[in-house]
VOBA-1610 file (N, C-alpha, C; in pm, whole numbers, padded with zeros to 5 digits, always signed):
BEGIN
Unk+01195+00864-01101Unk+01196+00766-01016Unk+01105+00800-00870Unk+00992+00724-00858Unk+00921+00756-00749Unk+00948+00709-00620Unk+00950+00784-00513Unk+00984+00738-00382Unk+00854+00691-00311Unk+00863+00555-00270Unk+00754+00484-00201Unk+00790+00434-00073Unk+00688+00442+00015Unk+00714+00380+00141Unk+00626+00262+00175Unk+00677+00145+00211Unk+00614+00033+00242Unk+00604+00021+00378Unk+00486+00025+00443Unk+00459-00009+00583Unk+00419-00144+00611Unk+00504-00228+00689Unk+00476-00359+00705Unk+00551-00442+00600Unk+00685-00397+00570Unk+00770-00457+00475Unk+00830-00585+00538Unk+00826-00608+00651Unk+00893-00736+00722Unk+00779-00848+00711Unk+00652-00811+00672Unk+00541-00918+00666Unk+00535-00995+00542Unk+00465-01088+00530Unk+00457-01176+00422Unk+00430-01097+00287Unk+00313-01024+00276Unk+00299-00945+00142Unk+00399-00838+00151Unk+00409-00762+00237Unk+00505-00639+00248Unk+00635-00686+00194Unk+00696-00796+00220Unk+00818-00837+00176Unk+00840-00853+00033Unk+00729-00947-00016Unk+00713-00955-00167Unk+00688-00832-00248Unk+00615-00745-00183Unk+00593-00616-00251Unk+00711-00538-00261Unk+00786-00533-00169Unk+00905-00457-00170Unk+00994-00503-00283Unk+01018-00632-00282Unk+01092-00689-00414Unk+01033-00652-00546Unk+00888-00639-00558Unk+00836-00618-00695Unk+00864-00462-00723Unk+00859-00386-00609Unk+00878-00227-00628Unk+01023-00205-00667Unk+01109-00282-00623Unk+01261-00270-00661Unk+01291-00299-00802Unk+01212-00419-00839Unk+01219-00470-00981Unk+01179-00386-01063Unk+01069-00288-01013Unk+01005-00185-01105Unk+01071-00064-01099Unk+01189-00047-01047Unk+01270+00066-01030Unk+01220+00182-00945Unk+01136+00150-00859Unk+01090+00255-00761Unk+01217+00272-00656Unk+01228+00388-00605Unk+01314+00413-00476Unk+01222+00378-00344Unk+01262+00272-00277Unk+01168+00213-00174Unk+01232+00245-00036Unk+01138+00291+00045Unk+01179+00292+00194Unk+01085+00206+00276Unk+01132+00132+00365Unk+01051+00038+00441Unk+01037+00090+00594Unk+00921+00070+00638Unk+00893+00105+00778Unk+00855-00023+00855Unk+00937-00067+00954Unk+00930-00192+01020Unk+00948-00179+01167Unk+00883-00275+01246Unk+00907-00260+01392Unk+01044-00344+01430Unk+01070-00426+01338Unk+01190-00524+01365Unk+01290-00501+01233Unk+01359-00396+01214Unk+01431-00371+01104Unk+01541-00484+01054Unk+01585-00556+01171Unk+01688-00653+01148Unk+01623-00770+01051Unk+01498-00776+01053Unk+01422-00892+00985Unk+01446-00868+00832Unk+01462-00734+00791Unk+01458-00694+00645Unk+01581-00609+00613Unk+01689-00642+00697Unk+01806-00556+00665Unk+01887-00600+00535Unk+01840-00732+00480Unk+01894-00762+00351Unk+01841-00670+00242Unk+01742-00601+00260Unk+01665-00497+00155Unk+01765-00380+00139Unk+01842-00352+00279Unk+01943-00250+00252Unk+02039-00250+00149Unk+02070-00383+00123Unk+02189-00418+00027Unk+02139-00399-00111Unk+02001-00387-00137Unk+01944-00360-00253Unk+01905-00211-00275Unk+01945-00136-00190Unk+01917+00013-00211Unk+01803+00056-00123Unk+01731-00016-00040Unk+01625+00034+00040Unk+01672+00118+00160Unk+01611+00216+00203Unk+01615+00276+00342Unk+01518+00189+00425Unk+01584+00173+00546Unk+01518+00099+00631Unk+01493+00180+00759Unk+01364+00204+00801Unk+01324+00287+00904Unk+01265+00201+01005Unk+01320+00226+01141Unk+01242+00152+01243Unk+01121+00238+01305Unk+01012+00158+01316Unk+00884+00250+01359Unk+00776+00152+01369Unk+00653+00222+01414Unk+00537+00147+01434Unk+00425+00248+01406Unk+00307+00182+01347Unk+00205+00266+01316Unk+00127+00329+01428Unk+00159+00275+01555Unk+00098+00350+01671Unk+00186+00471+01717Unk+00299+00468+01662Unk+00389+00587+01703Unk+00391+00700+01589Unk+00326+00802+01609Unk+00311+00896+01504Unk+00441+00961+01462Unk+00517+00975+01547Unk+00653+01046+01511Unk+00734+00974+01418Unk+00734+00832+01448Unk+00810+00746+01356Unk+00755+00738+01222Unk+00612+00749+01219Unk+00548+00745+01072Unk+00582+00877+01013Unk+00556+00980+01076Unk+00584+01116+01013Unk+00730+01121+00950Unk+00813+01078+01029Unk+00960+01068+00975Unk+00981+00985+00867Unk+00919+00864+00867Unk+00949+00780+00759Unk+00870+00822+00625Unk+00770+00925+00645Unk+00698+00956+00522Unk+00761+01113+00457Unk+00864+01143+00524Unk+00936+01250+00467Unk+00992+01243+00333Unk+00974+01325+00229Unk+01027+01313+00093Unk+00976+01184+00035Unk+00846+01142+00060Unk+00786+01017+00006Unk+00689+01070-00099Unk+00645+01005-00209Unk+00545+01021-00289Unk+00405+00943-00289Unk+00437+00828-00230Unk+00325+00735-00216Unk+00353+00623-00112Unk+00258+00586-00041Unk+00267+00480+00075Unk+00181+00369+00048Unk+00230+00236+00075Unk+00176+00118+00076Unk+00153+00079+00222Unk+00019+00038+00251Unk+00012-00010+00389Unk-00022-00174+00379Unk+00057-00235+00438Unk+00046-00404+00443Unk+00061-00436+00572Unk-00030-00406+00671Unk-00016-00440+00802Unk-00123-00540+00852Unk-00095-00628+00967Unk-00174-00730+00998Unk-00176-00728+01150Unk-00283-00653+01192Unk-00300-00635+01342Unk-00362-00757+01413Unk-00363-00867+01342Unk-00395-00994+01411Unk-00272-01055+01476Unk-00159-01023+01437Unk-00030-01067+01480Unk+00007-00996+01603Unk+00112-01052+01692Unk+00151-00973+01809Unk+00194-00842+01770Unk+00145-00747+01873Unk+00191-00594+01846Unk+00276-00553+01930Unk+00299-00413+01924Unk+00392-00347+02028Unk+00330-00366+02169Unk+00406-00396+02272Unk+00359-00423+02394Unk+00267-00313+02458Unk+00301-00195+02425Unk+00203-00076+02447Unk+00060-00079+02417Unk+00037-00174+02302Unk-00115-00170+02257Unk-00182-00305+02277Unk-00122-00393+02356Unk-00174-00521+02386Unk-00307-00512+02453Unk-00343-00401+02528Unk-00473-00397+02582Unk-00579-00327+02504Unk-00542-00288+02382Unk-00635-00221+02289Unk-00709-00332+02198Unk-00822-00313+02164Unk-00880-00394+02071Unk-00802-00393+01929Unk-00795-00510+01877Unk-00704-00524+01759Unk-00741-00430+01638Unk-00870-00415+01619Unk-00904-00326+01506Unk-00882-00175+01540Unk-00899-00146+01677Unk-00856-00004+01725Unk-00721+00015+01697Unk-00622-00083+01707Unk-00480-00047+01675Unk-00458-00009+01534Unk-00554-00090+01441Unk-00535-00061+01297Unk-00583+00061+01259Unk-00713+00106+01326Unk-00753+00231+01283Unk-00665+00350+01336Unk-00636+00339+01465Unk-00553+00455+01520Unk-00423+00473+01429Unk-00371+00350+01392Unk-00251+00360+01301Unk-00277+00432+01168Unk-00390+00376+01111Unk-00420+00457+00980Unk-00451+00612+01010Unk-00504+00640+01112Unk-00530+00793+01154Unk-00386+00864+01157Unk-00279+00793+01212Unk-00151+00842+01219Unk-00088+00863+01088Unk-00105+00752+01000Unk-00052+00759+00864Unk-00121+00868+00780Unk-00250+00887+00789Unk-00324+00998+00705Unk-00269+01120+00756Unk-00254+01142+00889Unk-00215+01277+00921Unk-00065+01315+00882Unk+00004+01198+00897Unk+00146+01219+00859Unk+00163+01237+00713Unk+00087+01179+00628Unk+00079+01194+00477Unk+00040+01351+00450Unk-00061+01401+00521Unk-00108+01539+00505Unk+00006+01624+00542Unk+00071+01607+00661Unk+00178+01696+00722Unk+00303+01680+00600Unk+00307+01578+00533Unk+00438+01561+00444Unk+00400+01580+00291Unk+00267+01629+00261Unk+00234+01652+00145Unk+00211+01515+00050Unk+00203+01406+00108Unk+00193+01289+00043Unk+00032+01257+00019Unk-00004+01230-00114Unk-00145+01223-00134Unk-00184+01086-00202Unk-00100+00972-00204Unk-00117+00865-00259Unk-00098+00739-00176Unk-00211+00658-00142Unk-00213+00550-00056Unk-00260+00428-00133Unk-00203+00324-00110Unk-00239+00189-00142Unk-00265+00096-00035Unk-00383+00042-00007Unk-00416-00019+00135Unk-00450-00166+00090Unk-00389-00261+00157Unk-00409-00405+00144Unk-00520-00458+00237Unk-00627-00507+00218Unk-00719-00577+00309Unk-00758-00715+00266Unk-00872-00751+00256Unk-00901-00892+00215Unk-01054-00897+00143Unk-01086-00992+00085Unk-01219-01021+00028Unk-01300-01053+00157Unk-01434-01019+00139Unk-01542-01048+00224Unk-01559-00925+00328Unk-01506-00807+00289Unk-01519-00692+00368Unk-01644-00621+00331Unk-01747-00594+00418Unk-01862-00529+00402Unk-01929-00477+00530Unk-02019-00375+00500Unk-02075-00309+00612Unk-02168-00390+00704Unk-02224-00497+00620Unk-02325-00579+00678Unk-02267-00698+00777Unk-02135-00719+00762Unk-02088-00814+00841Unk-02082-00814+00997Unk-02118-00899+01075Unk-02117-00892+01223Unk-01998-00917+01284Unk-01912-00990+01227Unk-01780-01008+01320Unk-01694-00883+01311Unk-01609-00879+01430Unk-01528-00775+01448Unk-01407-00760+01328Unk-01360-00863+01273Unk-01251-00840+01176Unk-01299-00802+01051Unk-01407-00850+00984Unk-01451-00805+00858Unk-01521-00651+00857Unk-01605-00647+00979Unk-01679-00520+00989Unk-01591-00407+01019Unk-01472-00445+01109Unk-01373-00344+01150Unk-01290-00279+01011Unk-01257-00404+00944Unk-01178-00358+00816Unk-01256-00279+00725Unk-01394-00287+00718Unk-01475-00202+00643Unk-01475-00065+00701Unk-01474-00040+00818Unk-01463+00082+00877Unk-01344+00152+00843Unk-01230+00074+00852Unk-01095+00136+00827Unk-01084+00188+00680Unk-01129+00084+00603Unk-01100+00125+00453Unk-01193+00256+00421Unk-01337+00245+00488Unk-01405+00373+00458Unk-01332+00498+00505Unk-01268+00486+00625Unk-01194+00597+00676Unk-01106+00653+00580Unk-01020+00566+00508Unk-00917+00608+00411Unk-00985+00657+00303Unk-01076+00596+00249Unk-01155+00647+00114Unk-01214+00774+00145Unk-01228+00818+00261Unk-01300+00954+00288Unk-01182+01043+00360Unk-01071+01016+00351Unk-00966+01082+00397Unk-00926+01219+00316Unk-00963+01233+00202Unk-00926+01339+00115Unk-00785+01298+00033Unk-00744+01175+00052Unk-00629+01142-00015Unk-00663+01045-00137Unk-00571+01031-00227Unk-00599+00942-00341Unk-00569+00789-00295Unk-00676+00730-00251Unk-00661+00595-00203Unk-00706+00482-00293Unk-00641+00373-00315Unk-00679+00250-00362Unk-00673+00140-00270Unk-00777+00061-00260Unk-00785-00057-00180Unk-00784-00193-00256Unk-00697-00277-00209Unk-00678-00408-00285Unk-00730-00515-00199Unk-00833-00603-00246Unk-00889-00699-00155Unk-00854-00851-00228Unk-00753-00914-00166Unk-00736-01052-00212Unk-00805-01161-00131Unk-00821-01280-00184Unk-00863-01385-00104Unk-00759-01468-00041Unk-00764-01612-00072Unk-00650-01680-00033Unk-00517-01652-00103Unk-00425-01597-00038Unk-00290-01567-00104Unk-00199-01688-00099Unk-00144-01736-00228Unk-00079-01846-00230Unk+00080-01823-00244Unk+00146-01841-00152Unk+00283-01827-00145Unk+00342-01876-00011Unk+00475-01904+00003Unk+00535-01950+00122Unk+00537-01828+00225Unk+00470-01843+00336Unk+00492-01731+00428Unk+00340-01686+00479Unk+00230-01726+00372Unk+00091-01693+00396Unk+00042-01769+00489Unk-00022-01742+00591Unk-00069-01843+00692Unk-00172-01930+00654Unk-00263-01886+00578Unk-00364-01978+00527Unk-00304-02070+00421Unk-00229-02045+00331Unk-00162-02132+00245Unk-00071-02218+00320Unk+00011-02166+00402Unk+00110-02276+00481Unk+00030-02376+00553Unk-00091-02331+00605Unk-00178-02450+00670Unk-00225-02547+00554Unk-00275-02501+00463Unk-00324-02575+00350Unk-00212-02674+00313Unk-00085-02623+00282Unk+00033-02698+00230Unk+00063-02812+00333Unk+00065-02767+00474Unk+00111-02849+00567Unk+00013-02981+00584Unk-00120-02936+00562Unk-00213-03058+00563Unk-00207-03146+00451Unk-00179-03088+00334Unk-00165-03158+00204Unk-00051-03265+00227Unk+00050-03253+00315Unk+00166-03350+00325Unk+00136-03447+00430Unk+00003-03461+00496Unk-00022-03550+00595Unk-00097-03656+00542Unk-00129-03773+00621Unk-00224-03857+00590Unk-00353-03831+00638Unk-00343-03765+00766Unk-00474-03715+00817Unk-00464-03567+00839Unk-00558-03481+00794Unk-00540-03347+00828Unk-00649-03291+00905Unk-00607-03188+00964Unk-00719-03119+01060Unk-00758-02986+00998Unk-00899-02964+00962Unk-00940-02862+00880Unk-01038-02767+00981Unk-01014-02636+00985Unk-01096-02554+01056Unk-01234-02549+00994Unk-01352-02563+01058Unk-01459-02575+01009Unk-01512-02693+00925Unk-01622-02681+00848Unk-01687-02803+00775Unk-01604-02815+00644Unk-01507-02736+00608Unk-01425-02754+00490Unk-01506-02719+00353Unk-01610-02657+00361Unk-01694-02628+00250Unk-01701-02475+00217Unk-01627-02394+00300Unk-01632-02247+00278Unk-01538-02234+00144Unk-01572-02137+00070Unk-01505-02105-00054Unk-01398-01997-00047Unk-01297-02007-00130Unk-01192-01913-00138Unk-01155-01875-00275Unk-01147-01752-00323Unk-01086-01722-00452Unk-00925-01702-00419Unk-00857-01763-00500Unk-00707-01777-00468Unk-00623-01672-00573Unk-00520-01636-00525Unk-00417-01554-00592Unk-00272-01583-00557Unk-00206-01596-00667Unk-00071-01613-00635Unk-00014-01485-00577Unk+00099-01494-00489Unk+00154-01372-00428Unk+00224-01288-00534Unk+00272-01345-00638Unk+00333-01254-00729Unk+00217-01177-00825Unk+00106-01249-00840Unk-00009-01173-00901Unk-00055-01073-00816Unk-00062-01087-00682Unk-00102-00982-00590Unk-00012-00871-00604Unk+00131-00885-00607Unk+00215-00769-00588Unk+00208-00709-00728Unk+00175-00779-00836Unk+00154-00717-00977Unk+00051-00606-00964Unk-00070-00639-00911Unk-00180-00558-00891Unk-00136-00445-00811Unk-00077-00471-00690Unk-00031-00369-00588Unk+00043-00268-00655Unk+00151-00322-00729Unk+00236-00206-00799Unk+00174-00144-00913Unk+00088-00215-00992Unk+00031-00174-01110Unk-00073-00059-01096Unk-00141-00045-00980Unk-00237+00055-00963Unk-00181+00191-00914Unk-00044+00185-00880Unk+00007+00290-00824Unk+00004+00424-00917Unk+00021+00407-01048Unk+00012+00530-01128Unk-00091+00547-01207Unk-00211+00477-01167Unk-00349+00478-01252Unk-00429+00566-01157Unk-00447+00663-01232Unk-00554+00785-01161Unk-00681+00732-01152Unk-00717+00642-01258Unk-00859+00576-01264Unk-00874+00487-01149Unk-00784+00447-01074Unk-00799+00374-00945Unk-00806+00451-00827Unk-00799+00585-00824Unk-00828+00666-00710Unk-00951+00646-00663Unk-00963+00619-00533Unk-01103+00608-00454Unk-01167+00474-00480Unk-01100+00374-00535Unk-01159+00235-00578Unk-01130+00133-00490Unk-01206+00033-00462Unk-01170-00096-00411Unk-01176-00191-00496Unk-01066-00282-00513Unk-01065-00379-00614Unk-01040-00518-00555Unk-01145-00615-00595Unk-01140-00749-00539Unk-01048-00818-00639Unk-00939-00908-00595Unk-00864-00956-00689Unk-00845-01110-00667Unk-00802-01178-00775Unk-00790-01310-00768Unk-00795-01386-00906Unk-00765-01515-00890Unk-00755-01584-01018Unk-00912-01638-01061Unk-00924-01718-01152Unk-01049-01788-01169Unk-01090-01906-01080Unk-00980-01939-01010Unk-01016-02062-00923Unk-01084-02032-00793Unk-01186-02083-00768Unk-01267-02069-00632Unk-01269-02197-00576Unk-01194-02228-00482Unk-01193-02368-00405Unk-01236-02371-00266Unk-01308-02483-00224Unk-01329-02505-00091Unk-01199-02528-00004Unk-01215-02503+00131Unk-01093-02556+00212Unk-01038-02682+00188Unk-01134-02782+00170Unk-01075-02916+00158Unk-01029-02920+00018Unk-01081-02851-00086Unk-01014-02865-00210Unk-00862-02798-00216Unk-00864-02699-00138Unk-00729-02640-00151Unk-00621-02721-00100Unk-00648-02819+00001Unk-00568-02910+00059Unk-00553-03028-00045Unk-00652-03069-00115Unk-00646-03194-00211Unk-00565-03149-00332Unk-00607-03012-00382Unk-00519-02972-00495Unk-00368-02951-00467Unk-00331-02911-00354Unk-00192-02901-00320Unk-00126-03036-00314Unk-00213-03140-00259Unk-00155-03274-00256Unk-00147-03336-00389Unk-00227-03281-00490Unk-00191-03339-00632Unk-00071-03281-00686Unk-00046-03150-00661Unk+00099-03095-00705Unk+00207-03158-00631Unk+00182-03206-00516Unk+00304-03278-00445Unk+00303-03418-00481Unk+00215-03464-00565Unk+00224-03620-00594Unk+00172-03697-00481Unk+00098-03660-00393Unk+00051-03733-00283Unk-00091-03772-00271Unk-00139-03871-00206Unk-00283-03895-00182Unk-00348-03784-00113Unk-00471-03773-00138Unk-00571-03672-00065Unk-00567-03719+00095Unk-00540-03641+00179Unk-00542-03690+00314Unk-00695-03695+00374Unk-00710-03793+00471Unk-00834-03787+00542Unk-00851-03649+00625Unk-00962-03610+00649Unk-00995-03492+00690Unk-01077-03487+00838Unk-01039-03432+00925Unk-01103-03406+01068Unk-01132-03274+01065Unk-01261-03241+01074Unk-01304-03088+01069Unk-01333-03051+01209Unk-01268-02940+01247Unk-01280-02889+01386Unk-01384-02776+01381Unk-01496-02786+01455Unk-01597-02698+01465Unk-01549-02560+01509Unk-01601-02459+01447Unk-01551-02314+01487Unk-01606-02276+01631Unk-01719-02350+01666Unk-01780-02303+01799Unk-01664-02360+01919Unk-01615-02471+01893Unk-01507-02512+01982Unk-01386-02430+01996Unk-01329-02382+01878Unk-01232-02274+01880Unk-01268-02160+01940Unk-01382-02104+01911Unk-01427-01982+01980Unk-01444-01991+02128Unk-01473-02118+02193Unk-01463-02146+02329Unk-01330-02135+02388Unk-01221-02151+02314Unk-01083-02152+02354Unk-01016-02045+02315Unk-01094-01934+02250Unk-01008-01818+02192Unk-00949-01738+02295Unk-01002-01718+02424Unk-00913-01643+02531Unk-00775-01715+02547Unk-00778-01840+02560Unk-00652-01916+02595Unk-00568-01903+02468Unk-00616-01924+02346Unk-00534-01910+02221Unk-00482-01770+02207Unk-00546-01656+02254Unk-00499-01508+02246Unk-00384-01497+02354Unk-00405-01570+02475Unk-00301-01555+02565Unk-00161-01616+02528Unk-00190-01743+02465Unk-00053-01823+02429Unk+00005-01745+02311Unk-00077-01705+02216Unk-00006-01632+02094Unk+00023-01497+02108Unk-00010-01432+02233Unk+00016-01300+02256Unk-00041-01201+02151Unk-00162-01236+02113Unk-00233-01159+02003Unk-00296-01031+02074Unk-00333-00944+01992Unk-00384-00820+02056Unk-00540-00859+02097Unk-00587-00783+02195Unk-00721-00807+02249Unk-00835-00839+02154Unk-00904-00933+02166Unk-01001-00959+02068Unk-00969-01015+01930Unk-00839-01021+01909Unk-00805-01064+01760Unk-00860-01207+01714Unk-00828-01295+01832Unk-00848-01439+01793Unk-01011-01476+01763Unk-01080-01406+01868Unk-01237-01421+01860Unk-01276-01361+01721Unk-01229-01224+01711Unk-01278-01164+01594Unk-01253-01223+01456Unk-01142-01304+01446Unk-01122-01379+01322Unk-01211-01492+01322Unk-01211-01571+01424Unk-01283-01702+01438Unk-01436-01658+01406Unk-01491-01556+01448Unk-01621-01519+01425Unk-01655-01496+01288Unk-01542-01462+01206Unk-01565-01439+01060Unk-01537-01559+00970Unk-01458-01653+01037Unk-01413-01779+00957Unk-01545-01861+00921Unk-01549-01926+00812Unk-01647-02015+00757Unk-01729-01950+00661Unk-01713-01807+00647Unk-01793-01732+00546Unk-01704-01772+00393Unk-01774-01757+00289Unk-01706-01749+00168Unk-01629-01624+00130Unk-01516-01634+00076Unk-01445-01525+00034Unk-01409-01525-00137Unk-01516-01501-00209Unk-01519-01511-00352Unk-01483-01387-00423Unk-01590-01288-00418Unk-01558-01167-00474Unk-01553-01165-00639Unk-01543-01056-00700Unk-01549-01036-00844Unk-01415-00967-00902Unk-01320-01031-00948Unk-01208-00947-00999Unk-01209-00892-01142Unk-01335-00886-01195Unk-01330-00831-01331Unk-01297-00681-01338Unk-01325-00602-01248Unk-01287-00470-01261Unk-01131-00428-01264Unk-01059-00516-01176Unk-00918-00487-01172Unk-00847-00562-01308Unk-00918-00646-01364Unk-00873-00710-01495Unk-00892-00609-01615Unk-00979-00514-01604Unk-00994-00417-01710Unk-00882-00315-01700Unk-00840-00286-01584Unk-00725-00206-01554Unk-00605-00262-01576Unk-00572-00383-01536Unk-00433-00449-01539Unk-00476-00590-01596Unk-00436-00609-01712Unk-00479-00725-01795Unk-00401-00853-01797Unk-00290-00850-01710Unk-00208-00967-01707Unk-00271-01090-01669Unk-00272-01207-01730Unk-00337-01347-01687Unk-00288-01383-01549Unk-00393-01422-01463Unk-00340-01473-01329Unk-00295-01613-01342Unk-00225-01682-01244Unk-00191-01818-01235Unk-00305-01888-01176Unk-00325-02018-01215Unk-00424-02096-01156Unk-00370-02128-01014Unk-00456-02203-00928Unk-00409-02240-00793Unk-00309-02343-00799Unk-00318-02432-00895Unk-00205-02532-00906Unk-00083-02479-00942Unk-00093-02385-01059Unk+00026-02303-01094Unk+00093-02234-00976Unk+00013-02163-00906Unk+00058-02087-00781Unk+00122-02175-00699Unk+00066-02292-00647Unk+00146-02391-00562Unk+00265-02430-00612Unk+00266-02467-00747Unk+00415-02507-00810Unk+00507-02390-00798Unk+00467-02268-00812Unk+00565-02157-00795Unk+00604-02137-00662Unk+00507-02153-00556Unk+00551-02145-00416Unk+00645-02251-00365Unk+00630-02369-00430Unk+00724-02479-00396Unk+00847-02453-00458Unk+00869-02397-00574Unk+01002-02360-00622Unk+01074-02260-00545Unk+01004-02173-00488Unk+01061-02070-00394Unk+01114-02139-00259Unk+01040-02233-00218Unk+01049-02311-00100Unk+01181-02393-00111Unk+01192-02461-00234Unk+01300-02545-00241Unk+01432-02478-00279Unk+01426-02363-00342Unk+01532-02271-00384Unk+01602-02226-00258Unk+01513-02190-00151Unk+01571-02129-00042Unk+01602-02237+00067
//
């Protein structure tokens, strides 16, 4: 039985991943800033550690007697109050440096890191270019690292999908940008299958994998297809220019209590296509992925069940 640590277990992907790892008979420990949010995992045999990636001592403690670590963090979200004046990507990089050092101190050599599609050295926005730097740091850390890059994650709790689903239920929807930017989609359960599946694959060491289904849809199509699943008419759409949102980004950052530069950094990157090529991961892990509509149906089942 392998001992794994999930950093970010209280988040959207982290919580689903924890369930997947438990189902696969791993012994799971979770590190979260708010342990009360995931105390239900303790009933399933998880160890729950309170900590933050910005606090080296808590990360080192959580990594004791661990064989592998998953990193599912999202520094766009509100962070620890001591980090609010730092640039959001600096928070992530500093946190990863703490994790790598704590891994080396504890003899942990396996890391699986979740980012997103669209990460490249040539991007000019702070979000995707910053994440390229962080994943390069990990890949050059001397540890056995695998990077997983999804596009639009379909599941209740995912911010992008929640927005598309909410818009699908309206007669008039508000869409960020012109609605023509493209996304490769992936069901949350397919994503966690890949995250768990690469764990024991030595051929995945040092690799970045773009993951997703065959469906590549525009922002408008994401809404309309969700409306089809719901049995509703396609809503009329009002497209909000990114330039307008960028103008108000300082106010949005203040209201949302997001880290410095987070809102502008994301808005600068929005509008780009997130398509990628999932052929490499499919050669490694061959289970067929759900289509977008099938993913929406599964997400709705979870929603109504809860």
